[in-house]
A tleap script that builds the chain and sets N, CA, C and O, in Angstrom:
source leaprc.protein.ff14SB
mol = sequence {
  NMET MET LYS ILE LEU LEU ILE ILE GLU PHE
  PHE GLY PHE TYR LEU PHE ASN LEU VAL LYS
  SER ASN LEU LEU ILE ALA TYR ASP ILE LEU
  THR PRO VAL MET ARG SER THR PRO ALA PHE
  ILE SER ILE PRO LEU ARG LEU LYS THR ASP
  ALA GLY LEU LEU LEU LEU SER ASN LEU VAL
  SER MET THR PRO GLY SER LEU SER TYR GLU
  ILE THR GLU ASP ARG LYS GLN LEU VAL VAL
  HIE ILE LEU TYR MET SER SER LYS GLU LYS
  MET ILE GLU ASP ILE GLU ASN ILE GLN ASN
  ARG ILE LEU LYS ILE ALA CSER
}
set mol.1.N position { 0.765 -1.224 0.229 }
set mol.1.CA position { 0.142 -0.338 -0.220 }
set mol.1.C position { 0.603 1.107 0.099 }
set mol.1.O position { -0.232 1.988 -0.109 }
set mol.2.N position { 2.009 1.529 0.651 }
set mol.2.CA position { 2.863 2.428 1.017 }
set mol.2.C position { 3.835 2.825 -0.289 }
set mol.2.O position { 4.335 3.928 -0.507 }
set mol.3.N position { 3.989 1.289 -1.307 }
set mol.3.CA position { 4.621 1.953 -2.226 }
set mol.3.C position { 3.382 2.931 -3.767 }
set mol.3.O position { 3.787 3.811 -4.526 }
set mol.4.N position { 2.078 2.391 -3.734 }
set mol.4.CA position { 1.144 3.108 -3.885 }
set mol.4.C position { 1.367 4.629 -4.063 }
set mol.4.O position { 1.549 5.490 -4.923 }
set mol.5.N position { 1.232 4.423 -2.621 }
set mol.5.CA position { 0.924 5.965 -2.064 }
set mol.5.C position { 1.894 6.698 -2.665 }
set mol.5.O position { 1.555 7.772 -3.161 }
set mol.6.N position { 3.378 6.246 -2.749 }
set mol.6.CA position { 4.116 7.104 -3.150 }
set mol.6.C position { 4.511 7.071 -5.080 }
set mol.6.O position { 5.361 7.839 -5.531 }
set mol.7.N position { 3.813 6.172 -5.911 }
set mol.7.CA position { 4.075 6.364 -6.920 }
set mol.7.C position { 3.199 7.381 -7.241 }
set mol.7.O position { 3.567 8.112 -8.161 }
set mol.8.N position { 1.726 7.712 -6.523 }
set mol.8.CA position { 0.830 8.144 -6.865 }
set mol.8.C position { 1.455 9.806 -6.368 }
set mol.8.O position { 1.081 10.770 -7.037 }
set mol.9.N position { 2.379 10.017 -5.208 }
set mol.9.CA position { 2.580 11.282 -4.725 }
set mol.9.C position { 4.145 11.894 -5.633 }
set mol.9.O position { 4.487 13.073 -5.722 }
set mol.10.N position { 4.816 10.780 -6.167 }
set mol.10.CA position { 5.548 11.300 -7.177 }
set mol.10.C position { 4.796 11.277 -8.746 }
set mol.10.O position { 5.882 11.329 -9.322 }
set mol.11.N position { 3.915 11.244 -9.761 }
set mol.11.CA position { 2.798 10.781 -10.353 }
set mol.11.C position { 2.489 12.567 -10.476 }
set mol.11.O position { 2.655 13.390 -11.376 }
set mol.12.N position { 1.938 12.632 -9.005 }
set mol.12.CA position { 2.023 14.783 -8.445 }
set mol.12.C position { 2.662 15.265 -8.565 }
set mol.12.O position { 2.401 16.101 -9.431 }
set mol.13.N position { 4.082 15.393 -7.997 }
set mol.13.CA position { 4.636 15.936 -7.898 }
set mol.13.C position { 5.542 16.034 -9.495 }
set mol.13.O position { 6.307 16.956 -9.779 }
set mol.14.N position { 5.216 14.814 -10.420 }
set mol.14.CA position { 6.206 15.396 -11.980 }
set mol.14.C position { 5.278 16.298 -12.582 }
set mol.14.O position { 5.643 17.190 -13.348 }
set mol.15.N position { 3.784 16.043 -12.177 }
set mol.15.CA position { 2.860 16.575 -13.067 }
set mol.15.C position { 2.527 17.970 -12.333 }
set mol.15.O position { 1.422 18.501 -12.447 }
set mol.16.N position { 3.422 18.437 -11.681 }
set mol.16.CA position { 3.731 19.873 -11.335 }
set mol.16.C position { 4.331 20.691 -11.624 }
set mol.16.O position { 4.207 21.876 -11.935 }
set mol.17.N position { 5.312 19.723 -11.464 }
set mol.17.CA position { 7.151 20.402 -12.238 }
set mol.17.C position { 6.453 20.740 -14.110 }
set mol.17.O position { 6.521 21.768 -14.783 }
set mol.18.N position { 5.810 19.330 -14.447 }
set mol.18.CA position { 5.646 19.413 -16.038 }
set mol.18.C position { 4.805 20.543 -16.385 }
set mol.18.O position { 5.220 21.189 -17.347 }
set mol.19.N position { 3.247 21.128 -15.610 }
set mol.19.CA position { 2.891 22.021 -16.205 }
set mol.19.C position { 4.213 23.586 -15.997 }
set mol.19.O position { 4.742 24.551 -16.550 }
set mol.20.N position { 4.095 22.753 -14.720 }
set mol.20.CA position { 5.252 24.621 -14.293 }
set mol.20.C position { 6.782 24.710 -15.569 }
set mol.20.O position { 7.469 25.730 -15.603 }
set mol.21.N position { 7.004 23.813 -16.255 }
set mol.21.CA position { 7.619 24.089 -16.967 }
set mol.21.C position { 7.497 24.536 -18.245 }
set mol.21.O position { 8.273 25.255 -18.874 }
set mol.22.N position { 5.998 23.839 -18.732 }
set mol.22.CA position { 5.560 24.278 -19.762 }
set mol.22.C position { 4.981 25.503 -19.727 }
set mol.22.O position { 4.933 26.002 -20.851 }
set mol.23.N position { 4.474 26.252 -18.776 }
set mol.23.CA position { 4.242 28.123 -18.286 }
set mol.23.C position { 5.598 28.741 -18.180 }
set mol.23.O position { 5.403 29.901 -18.544 }
set mol.24.N position { 6.592 28.642 -17.949 }
set mol.24.CA position { 7.498 28.718 -18.426 }
set mol.24.C position { 7.954 28.957 -19.702 }
set mol.24.O position { 8.213 30.018 -20.269 }
set mol.25.N position { 8.032 27.462 -20.183 }
set mol.25.CA position { 8.495 27.772 -21.932 }
set mol.25.C position { 7.340 29.288 -22.221 }
set mol.25.O position { 7.712 30.406 -22.580 }
set mol.26.N position { 6.097 28.901 -21.963 }
set mol.26.CA position { 4.847 29.461 -22.917 }
set mol.26.C position { 4.913 31.240 -22.846 }
set mol.26.O position { 4.659 32.038 -23.748 }
set mol.27.N position { 5.308 31.480 -21.560 }
set mol.27.CA position { 5.956 32.632 -21.058 }
set mol.27.C position { 6.347 33.044 -21.680 }
set mol.27.O position { 5.728 33.690 -22.526 }
set mol.28.N position { 8.007 32.891 -21.642 }
set mol.28.CA position { 9.043 33.043 -22.273 }
set mol.28.C position { 8.874 33.450 -24.043 }
set mol.28.O position { 9.314 34.448 -24.613 }
set mol.29.N position { 8.145 32.388 -24.584 }
set mol.29.CA position { 7.713 32.359 -25.885 }
set mol.29.C position { 6.897 33.597 -26.734 }
set mol.29.O position { 7.397 33.879 -27.822 }
set mol.30.N position { 6.027 34.139 -26.440 }
set mol.30.CA position { 4.687 35.129 -25.573 }
set mol.30.C position { 5.333 35.915 -25.614 }
set mol.30.O position { 5.031 36.866 -26.336 }
set mol.31.N position { 6.648 35.936 -24.809 }
set mol.31.CA position { 6.708 37.936 -24.634 }
set mol.31.C position { 7.825 37.774 -25.684 }
set mol.31.O position { 8.126 36.755 -26.307 }
set mol.32.N position { 8.584 39.477 -25.764 }
set mol.32.CA position { 9.039 39.837 -26.749 }
set mol.32.C position { 10.444 38.981 -26.412 }
set mol.32.O position { 10.738 38.129 -27.250 }
set mol.33.N position { 11.111 39.095 -25.550 }
set mol.33.CA position { 12.690 39.185 -25.151 }
set mol.33.C position { 12.743 37.371 -24.391 }
set mol.33.O position { 12.016 36.935 -23.498 }
set mol.34.N position { 13.948 36.585 -25.198 }
set mol.34.CA position { 14.061 35.243 -25.175 }
set mol.34.C position { 15.022 35.218 -23.694 }
set mol.34.O position { 16.182 35.617 -23.796 }
set mol.35.N position { 14.628 34.846 -22.620 }
set mol.35.CA position { 15.349 34.789 -21.503 }
set mol.35.C position { 15.783 33.381 -20.968 }
set mol.35.O position { 15.738 32.846 -19.860 }
set mol.36.N position { 16.334 32.905 -22.531 }
set mol.36.CA position { 16.598 31.200 -22.413 }
set mol.36.C position { 18.419 31.712 -22.071 }
set mol.36.O position { 19.033 32.693 -22.491 }
set mol.37.N position { 18.800 30.761 -21.298 }
set mol.37.CA position { 20.445 30.679 -21.072 }
set mol.37.C position { 21.068 29.050 -20.872 }
set mol.37.O position { 21.399 28.359 -19.909 }
set mol.38.N position { 21.034 28.935 -21.889 }
set mol.38.CA position { 21.389 27.475 -21.805 }
set mol.38.C position { 22.614 27.308 -21.649 }
set mol.38.O position { 23.478 28.161 -21.854 }
set mol.39.N position { 22.896 25.436 -21.019 }
set mol.39.CA position { 24.113 24.944 -20.131 }
set mol.39.C position { 23.877 23.939 -20.175 }
set mol.39.O position { 22.729 23.520 -20.321 }
set mol.40.N position { 25.215 23.007 -20.027 }
set mol.40.CA position { 24.949 21.510 -20.151 }
set mol.40.C position { 25.936 21.336 -18.898 }
set mol.40.O position { 27.115 21.688 -18.949 }
set mol.41.N position { 25.372 20.792 -17.832 }
set mol.41.CA position { 24.965 20.128 -16.424 }
set mol.41.C position { 25.596 19.053 -16.118 }
set mol.41.O position { 25.114 18.033 -16.611 }
set mol.42.N position { 26.650 18.908 -15.375 }
set mol.42.CA position { 26.311 17.185 -15.358 }
set mol.42.C position { 25.294 16.238 -13.335 }
set mol.42.O position { 25.005 16.937 -12.364 }
set mol.43.N position { 25.164 15.398 -13.374 }
set mol.43.CA position { 24.800 15.404 -12.579 }
set mol.43.C position { 25.044 13.616 -12.322 }
set mol.43.O position { 24.862 12.685 -13.107 }
set mol.44.N position { 25.542 13.623 -10.835 }
set mol.44.CA position { 26.006 12.327 -10.137 }
set mol.44.C position { 24.501 11.408 -10.157 }
set mol.44.O position { 23.380 11.904 -10.049 }
set mol.45.N position { 24.786 10.109 -10.306 }
set mol.45.CA position { 23.640 9.313 -11.077 }
set mol.45.C position { 24.262 7.923 -9.359 }
set mol.45.O position { 25.420 7.530 -9.219 }
set mol.46.N position { 23.109 7.553 -8.437 }
set mol.46.CA position { 22.900 6.971 -7.535 }
set mol.46.C position { 22.180 5.719 -8.378 }
set mol.46.O position { 22.533 4.564 -8.141 }
set mol.47.N position { 21.083 6.029 -9.441 }
set mol.47.CA position { 20.498 4.921 -9.982 }
set mol.47.C position { 21.480 3.981 -10.572 }
set mol.47.O position { 22.155 4.400 -11.513 }
set mol.48.N position { 21.646 2.822 -10.170 }
set mol.48.CA position { 22.002 1.626 -10.914 }
set mol.48.C position { 21.475 1.092 -11.907 }
set mol.48.O position { 22.077 1.057 -12.980 }
set mol.49.N position { 20.185 0.542 -11.746 }
set mol.49.CA position { 19.631 -0.073 -12.714 }
set mol.49.C position { 19.062 0.297 -13.727 }
set mol.49.O position { 18.140 1.106 -13.620 }
set mol.50.N position { 19.428 -0.160 -14.904 }
set mol.50.CA position { 18.656 0.102 -16.339 }
set mol.50.C position { 17.552 0.955 -16.591 }
set mol.50.O position { 17.322 1.922 -17.317 }
set mol.51.N position { 16.807 0.123 -15.560 }
set mol.51.CA position { 14.758 0.354 -15.226 }
set mol.51.C position { 15.222 1.937 -14.733 }
set mol.51.O position { 15.008 2.884 -15.491 }
set mol.52.N position { 15.732 2.093 -13.690 }
set mol.52.CA position { 15.831 3.521 -13.209 }
set mol.52.C position { 16.104 4.751 -14.143 }
set mol.52.O position { 15.370 5.670 -14.506 }
set mol.53.N position { 17.640 4.398 -14.450 }
set mol.53.CA position { 18.240 4.773 -15.689 }
set mol.53.C position { 17.338 5.363 -16.630 }
set mol.53.O position { 17.132 6.576 -16.663 }
set mol.54.N position { 16.670 4.349 -17.571 }
set mol.54.CA position { 15.949 4.979 -18.179 }
set mol.54.C position { 14.817 5.929 -17.626 }
set mol.54.O position { 14.789 7.144 -17.823 }
set mol.55.N position { 13.926 5.237 -16.937 }
set mol.55.CA position { 12.994 6.185 -16.074 }
set mol.55.C position { 13.722 7.681 -16.153 }
set mol.55.O position { 13.108 8.533 -16.795 }
set mol.56.N position { 14.503 7.912 -15.778 }
set mol.56.CA position { 15.580 9.386 -15.075 }
set mol.56.C position { 15.701 10.330 -16.447 }
set mol.56.O position { 15.229 11.447 -16.655 }
set mol.57.N position { 16.340 9.648 -17.128 }
set mol.57.CA position { 16.653 10.604 -18.218 }
set mol.57.C position { 15.065 10.551 -19.229 }
set mol.57.O position { 15.153 11.233 -20.249 }
set mol.58.N position { 14.127 10.058 -19.094 }
set mol.58.CA position { 13.159 9.868 -19.579 }
set mol.58.C position { 12.474 10.424 -19.296 }
set mol.58.O position { 11.586 10.634 -20.121 }
set mol.59.N position { 12.326 11.293 -17.486 }
set mol.59.CA position { 11.405 12.033 -17.311 }
set mol.59.C position { 11.897 13.492 -17.364 }
set mol.59.O position { 11.132 14.442 -17.533 }
set mol.60.N position { 13.340 13.610 -17.194 }
set mol.60.CA position { 13.915 14.722 -16.760 }
set mol.60.C position { 14.194 15.696 -18.797 }
set mol.60.O position { 14.321 16.869 -19.150 }
set mol.61.N position { 14.157 14.011 -19.730 }
set mol.61.CA position { 14.130 14.826 -21.211 }
set mol.61.C position { 12.626 15.154 -21.956 }
set mol.61.O position { 12.459 15.499 -23.126 }
set mol.62.N position { 11.464 14.911 -20.782 }
set mol.62.CA position { 9.715 14.872 -21.263 }
set mol.62.C position { 9.681 16.710 -20.279 }
set mol.62.O position { 8.743 17.449 -20.578 }
set mol.63.N position { 10.500 17.115 -19.442 }
set mol.63.CA position { 10.073 18.025 -19.254 }
set mol.63.C position { 10.713 19.175 -20.179 }
set mol.63.O position { 11.653 18.957 -20.942 }
set mol.64.N position { 10.179 20.248 -20.042 }
set mol.64.CA position { 10.024 21.087 -20.935 }
set mol.64.C position { 12.205 21.817 -20.082 }
set mol.64.O position { 12.832 21.617 -19.042 }
set mol.65.N position { 12.487 22.754 -21.608 }
set mol.65.CA position { 13.291 22.539 -21.062 }
set mol.65.C position { 14.550 22.177 -20.987 }
set mol.65.O position { 15.608 22.801 -21.070 }
set mol.66.N position { 14.225 20.859 -20.786 }
set mol.66.CA position { 15.624 20.194 -20.247 }
set mol.66.C position { 15.528 18.980 -21.005 }
set mol.66.O position { 14.417 18.515 -21.262 }
set mol.67.N position { 16.901 18.251 -21.505 }
set mol.67.CA position { 17.359 17.321 -21.919 }
set mol.67.C position { 17.916 15.872 -21.744 }
set mol.67.O position { 18.966 15.869 -22.386 }
set mol.68.N position { 17.815 15.212 -21.446 }
set mol.68.CA position { 19.390 14.360 -21.300 }
set mol.68.C position { 19.887 13.805 -22.559 }
set mol.68.O position { 19.357 13.005 -23.330 }
set mol.69.N position { 21.125 14.455 -22.606 }
set mol.69.CA position { 22.554 13.785 -23.556 }
set mol.69.C position { 23.226 12.364 -23.336 }
set mol.69.O position { 23.402 11.388 -24.066 }
set mol.70.N position { 23.436 12.577 -22.404 }
set mol.70.CA position { 24.742 11.533 -21.859 }
set mol.70.C position { 24.514 10.821 -20.939 }
set mol.70.O position { 24.788 11.360 -19.866 }
set mol.71.N position { 23.997 9.502 -20.836 }
set mol.71.CA position { 24.854 9.157 -19.865 }
set mol.71.C position { 26.409 8.496 -19.639 }
set mol.71.O position { 26.555 7.475 -20.311 }
set mol.72.N position { 27.667 8.895 -18.782 }
set mol.72.CA position { 28.707 8.670 -19.532 }
set mol.72.C position { 28.855 6.624 -19.219 }
set mol.72.O position { 28.033 5.922 -18.630 }
set mol.73.N position { 29.738 6.332 -19.650 }
set mol.73.CA position { 30.361 5.063 -19.769 }
set mol.73.C position { 30.378 4.094 -18.436 }
set mol.73.O position { 30.259 2.870 -18.387 }
set mol.74.N position { 30.536 4.899 -17.537 }
set mol.74.CA position { 30.869 4.238 -15.898 }
set mol.74.C position { 30.023 4.431 -15.140 }
set mol.74.O position { 30.020 4.271 -13.920 }
set mol.75.N position { 28.699 5.045 -16.295 }
set mol.75.CA position { 26.854 5.249 -15.682 }
set mol.75.C position { 27.471 6.464 -14.187 }
set mol.75.O position { 26.487 6.874 -13.572 }
set mol.76.N position { 28.679 6.956 -13.672 }
set mol.76.CA position { 28.392 7.674 -12.673 }
set mol.76.C position { 28.154 9.102 -12.774 }
set mol.76.O position { 28.514 9.860 -11.873 }
set mol.77.N position { 27.329 9.672 -14.244 }
set mol.77.CA position { 27.092 11.278 -14.389 }
set mol.77.C position { 25.834 10.656 -15.182 }
set mol.77.O position { 25.717 9.436 -15.290 }
set mol.78.N position { 24.842 11.608 -15.765 }
set mol.78.CA position { 23.479 12.208 -16.329 }
set mol.78.C position { 24.371 13.238 -16.912 }
set mol.78.O position { 25.207 13.521 -16.054 }
set mol.79.N position { 24.591 14.040 -18.182 }
set mol.79.CA position { 24.491 15.014 -18.555 }
set mol.79.C position { 23.329 15.861 -19.520 }
set mol.79.O position { 23.108 15.614 -20.705 }
set mol.80.N position { 22.752 16.765 -18.816 }
set mol.80.CA position { 21.519 17.076 -19.182 }
set mol.80.C position { 22.242 19.238 -19.846 }
set mol.80.O position { 22.918 20.134 -19.339 }
set mol.81.N position { 21.607 19.041 -20.969 }
set mol.81.CA position { 21.167 20.137 -21.408 }
set mol.81.C position { 19.881 20.816 -20.973 }
set mol.81.O position { 18.731 20.444 -21.203 }
set mol.82.N position { 20.294 21.883 -20.300 }
set mol.82.CA position { 18.829 22.889 -19.379 }
set mol.82.C position { 19.068 24.079 -20.321 }
set mol.82.O position { 20.155 24.493 -20.725 }
set mol.83.N position { 17.789 24.565 -20.602 }
set mol.83.CA position { 17.323 25.718 -21.598 }
set mol.83.C position { 17.267 27.176 -20.601 }
set mol.83.O position { 17.783 28.228 -20.979 }
set mol.84.N position { 16.741 27.067 -19.627 }
set mol.84.CA position { 16.349 27.832 -18.584 }
set mol.84.C position { 17.451 27.903 -17.173 }
set mol.84.O position { 16.896 27.894 -16.074 }
set mol.85.N position { 19.376 27.989 -17.218 }
set mol.85.CA position { 19.930 27.283 -16.602 }
set mol.85.C position { 20.394 29.211 -14.928 }
set mol.85.O position { 21.445 29.850 -14.887 }
set mol.86.N position { 19.368 29.385 -14.165 }
set mol.86.CA position { 19.441 29.527 -13.112 }
set mol.86.C position { 20.641 29.910 -12.551 }
set mol.86.O position { 21.369 30.896 -12.436 }
set mol.87.N position { 20.537 28.367 -12.149 }
set mol.87.CA position { 21.640 28.012 -10.939 }
set mol.87.C position { 22.042 26.928 -10.883 }
set mol.87.O position { 21.113 26.136 -10.718 }
set mol.88.N position { 23.685 26.131 -10.979 }
set mol.88.CA position { 24.085 25.257 -11.295 }
set mol.88.C position { 23.297 24.279 -10.002 }
set mol.88.O position { 22.761 23.242 -10.393 }
set mol.89.N position { 23.236 24.566 -8.656 }
set mol.89.CA position { 23.212 23.829 -7.460 }
set mol.89.C position { 21.210 24.254 -7.974 }
set mol.89.O position { 20.497 23.437 -7.391 }
set mol.90.N position { 20.878 24.642 -8.310 }
set mol.90.CA position { 19.555 24.677 -7.968 }
set mol.90.C position { 18.825 22.976 -9.181 }
set mol.90.O position { 18.009 22.091 -8.923 }
set mol.91.N position { 19.710 23.295 -10.482 }
set mol.91.CA position { 19.205 22.196 -11.250 }
set mol.91.C position { 19.703 21.086 -10.863 }
set mol.91.O position { 19.081 20.057 -11.131 }
set mol.92.N position { 20.748 21.027 -10.253 }
set mol.92.CA position { 21.772 19.531 -9.934 }
set mol.92.C position { 20.168 19.154 -9.028 }
set mol.92.O position { 19.320 18.289 -9.246 }
set mol.93.N position { 20.267 20.358 -7.846 }
set mol.93.CA position { 18.822 19.931 -6.682 }
set mol.93.C position { 17.382 19.311 -7.342 }
set mol.93.O position { 16.340 18.730 -7.038 }
set mol.94.N position { 17.821 19.647 -8.004 }
set mol.94.CA position { 15.769 19.582 -8.975 }
set mol.94.C position { 15.840 18.185 -9.637 }
set mol.94.O position { 14.899 17.457 -9.324 }
set mol.95.N position { 17.021 17.493 -10.737 }
set mol.95.CA position { 16.811 16.547 -10.607 }
set mol.95.C position { 17.457 15.619 -9.463 }
set mol.95.O position { 17.148 14.445 -9.669 }
set mol.96.N position { 18.143 15.762 -8.485 }
set mol.96.CA position { 18.097 14.889 -7.843 }
set mol.96.C position { 17.217 15.284 -6.694 }
set mol.96.O position { 17.907 15.417 -5.683 }
set mol.97.N position { 16.416 15.433 -6.559 }
set mol.97.CA position { 15.096 15.251 -6.680 }
set mol.97.C position { 13.878 13.912 -7.312 }
set mol.97.O position { 13.170 13.190 -6.611 }
set mol.98.N position { 13.936 13.926 -8.226 }
set mol.98.CA position { 13.368 12.903 -9.489 }
set mol.98.C position { 14.461 11.778 -8.916 }
set mol.98.O position { 14.047 10.642 -8.684 }
set mol.99.N position { 15.688 12.070 -8.720 }
set mol.99.CA position { 16.462 10.378 -8.971 }
set mol.99.C position { 16.368 9.874 -7.308 }
set mol.99.O position { 16.694 8.721 -7.025 }
set mol.100.N position { 15.662 11.314 -5.711 }
set mol.100.CA position { 15.652 10.863 -4.669 }
set mol.100.C position { 14.398 9.471 -4.879 }
set mol.100.O position { 14.571 8.277 -4.634 }
set mol.101.N position { 13.120 10.180 -5.427 }
set mol.101.CA position { 12.087 9.829 -5.458 }
set mol.101.C position { 11.948 8.664 -6.269 }
set mol.101.O position { 10.963 8.012 -5.922 }
set mol.102.N position { 12.542 8.194 -7.170 }
set mol.102.CA position { 12.654 7.007 -7.597 }
set mol.102.C position { 13.103 6.036 -7.521 }
set mol.102.O position { 12.802 4.934 -7.980 }
set mol.103.N position { 14.427 6.641 -6.486 }
set mol.103.CA position { 14.644 5.624 -5.545 }
set mol.103.C position { 14.038 5.120 -4.397 }
set mol.103.O position { 14.243 4.021 -3.882 }
set mol.104.N position { 13.273 6.003 -4.030 }
set mol.104.CA position { 12.108 5.829 -2.697 }
set mol.104.C position { 11.297 4.516 -3.144 }
set mol.104.O position { 11.018 3.631 -2.336 }
set mol.105.N position { 10.881 4.461 -4.748 }
set mol.105.CA position { 9.800 3.484 -5.542 }
set mol.105.C position { 10.378 2.236 -5.630 }
set mol.105.O position { 9.804 1.224 -5.229 }
set mol.106.N position { 11.437 2.239 -6.110 }
set mol.106.CA position { 12.211 1.257 -6.763 }
set mol.106.C position { 12.479 0.351 -5.165 }
set mol.106.O position { 12.383 -0.870 -5.040 }
set mol.107.N position { 12.913 1.589 -3.792 }
set mol.107.CA position { 13.477 0.159 -2.965 }
set mol.107.C position { 12.179 -0.434 -2.094 }
set mol.107.O position { 12.306 -1.451 -1.411 }
savepdb mol mol.pdb
quit
């Protein structure tokens, strides 16, 4: 029962962030000045399974403004392209939050 609640909470969390990202992109498109500050960042990976890595990279890529670029050969880093880089630490924290939630569900 607890795992079902964790999955429901995860989808709620992800949907909220998905809507928020879509609104940010829509606002930027509709205003006269583009506010994008693109950058690549590396996220340390704690997920080890193929399914966990696939889920994380797909969720990051499905979120507007971010794209999973590469998982390093040693599977210790996920390289992500961010369209709106405000702070490297904040971006890493946001993606770490997704990773932590996947780890909770998988355990």
